[in-house]
C-alpha positions as CSV (number, residue, x, y, z in Angstrom):
1,M,314.1,-23.0,186.0
2,K,311.7,-20.9,183.6
3,K,308.1,-21.7,183.9
4,N,306.2,-22.3,180.5
5,N,303.8,-19.9,180.1
6,K,302.6,-20.9,176.9
7,I,298.9,-21.5,176.1
8,T,298.6,-25.2,175.3
9,I,295.6,-27.5,173.7
10,G,296.0,-29.0,177.1
11,K,295.7,-26.3,178.9
12,T,292.8,-24.7,176.9
13,R,291.0,-28.1,176.9
14,S,291.1,-28.1,180.8
15,A,289.6,-24.5,180.9
16,L,286.8,-25.6,178.7
17,Y,285.9,-28.8,180.4
18,K,286.0,-26.6,183.7
19,S,284.0,-23.7,182.4
20,A,281.2,-26.5,181.1
21,K,281.3,-28.2,184.7
22,I,280.5,-24.8,186.1
23,L,277.6,-23.7,183.8
24,G,276.3,-27.5,184.0
25,D,276.0,-26.6,187.5
26,F,274.3,-23.5,187.3
27,N,272.0,-25.1,184.9
28,A,271.2,-27.7,187.4
29,V,270.2,-25.1,190.0
30,K,267.9,-23.3,187.4
31,R,266.2,-26.5,186.6
32,G,266.0,-27.8,190.3
33,T,267.8,-30.9,189.4
34,I,271.1,-30.0,191.4
35,G,270.9,-33.3,194.0
36,R,270.4,-35.7,190.9
37,R,273.4,-34.0,189.4
38,L,275.7,-34.5,192.6
39,T,274.5,-38.0,193.0
40,Y,275.4,-38.5,189.0
41,R,279.0,-36.9,189.8
42,L,279.8,-39.2,193.0
43,T,278.7,-42.4,191.6
44,G,281.1,-41.6,188.5
45,K,284.0,-40.8,190.9
46,I,283.4,-44.0,192.9
47,S,282.6,-46.2,190.2
48,A,286.2,-44.9,188.4
49,R,288.2,-45.2,191.4
50,I,286.9,-49.1,191.8
51,L,287.5,-50.1,188.2
52,S,291.0,-48.4,188.1
53,K,291.9,-50.3,191.3
54,L,290.8,-53.3,189.3
55,I,292.4,-52.7,186.4
56,R,295.4,-52.2,188.5
57,T,295.3,-55.3,190.2
58,I,294.5,-57.4,187.1
59,S,297.7,-55.7,185.4
60,K,300.1,-56.7,188.2
61,I,298.8,-60.1,188.0
62,F,299.2,-60.8,184.7
63,K,302.6,-59.3,185.1
64,L,303.5,-61.5,187.9
65,N,302.8,-64.6,185.8
């Protein structure tokens, strides 16, 4: 199989988001607020996982009935 090495919108968008994340980290270190940034990032990941599980559970309930 051939690999698709084309530059797509999704790949470009992903690269831009990753670079913005790194630049935000540098900026937080510069301002001395890296602890706050890490806390926000962790709470965001945890809340997203909880919300995802909740939505999956609700959708399963409604599909069964």
